[in-house]
N, C-alpha and C positions, 0 to 999 in steps of 0.2 A: 036528534036525528041519527039514524043508524048508518053505518058505512055501506055504500052500495045503493043507498036509496036515491030517489030522483035528485039530480043535481050533479051527476058525473062521478060516481064512486069508482074505485080502482078496478072493479071487476066488470063494470058496465060494458066496456068496449072489447073485452077479451073473453069470448065464450069458452075457450079451452081452460083458462084459469078458473072460470066459474064452475066448470065440470070437475076439475081437480079439487076445488074447495068443497064441493058437495059430496065427493067420493069418500067412502069410509077409509079410515087410516089403517096402515099396515099393522098387523099384530106383532107383538114383540117376538114371538117364536120360542121354540124350546131351548135355544142356546142361551137365552137370558136366564133360564132356570139353571143351566149348568154353571153360568157365571155366579149366580146367587149362591148355589151350593158350594162352589169353590171358595167364595169369600166367607161363607159361614164356617167352613172348616178352618180357614185362616183366622177368623175371629176367635174360635175356640183355642187355637194355638196361641194367640195373643193373650187371651185371658189366663192361660196356664203359664204365662211368662216364658214361652219358647219363641223369642223374637226372631231368631234365625229361621226356624221352620215356618214361621208366619210369613216372612219375606219370600221364602221358596214357594209357599202355597199361593201367594198373590201372583208371583211371577209365572208359576206354572199354569194358573188359571188363565192369565192373560195370553200365555202361549197357546193353550188349547183353543181359546176363542179366536186367536189369530189364524190358526190352522183351519178352523171351521169357516172363517170368513174367506180365506184364500181358496178353499177347495169346494165349498158348497155353493149352489146357485143363490141369487139374491132372494128368491122366494122362500128358501129354506132357512136362511139365517135371520129373517125378520128384522128386528130392531138393531142388529149389528151392522146392517147396511146403511152407512151414513154418507160416505163419499164414494170414490171409485173403489173397486174390490182391492186392488193392490195397495192403495194408500191406506185403507183401513187395516189391512193385514200387516203392513209394514209398521204402522204406528203402534198397533197392539203388541207386535213382536218386539219392537225396540223398547217400549216401555216395560214389558214383561222381563226382558233380558236385563234392563237397567235395575229393576227392583231385585232380581235374583243376584246380580253382581254386588249390589249394595248390601244385601243380606249376607253374602259370603264374606264380605270385608268388615263386618261388624267386629268391634273389639269388646267382647263381653267379659265381665269379671267372673 
């Protein structure tokens, strides 16, 4: 038996939930491409054994994505819009800063 079939499924009494479930999902948007590109640059730095630059690249990528989330409308950021605008931006900025600080404090031989 499939969910929502005769017998009182979860969407049966809520036409708004049924409409949302049938609507196409939001596209990821161009900013996911920027994130993937930044992480690809970071991966190249990691493979070349430049660990500090790798950390800066990851932190910088997260910072750029945090700025995009804070400044652009929800429709423009696509998949970066998860929660509220400022919670998403603050989370990305905090984690990006933490990664960059950790990269700066590495003790490499």
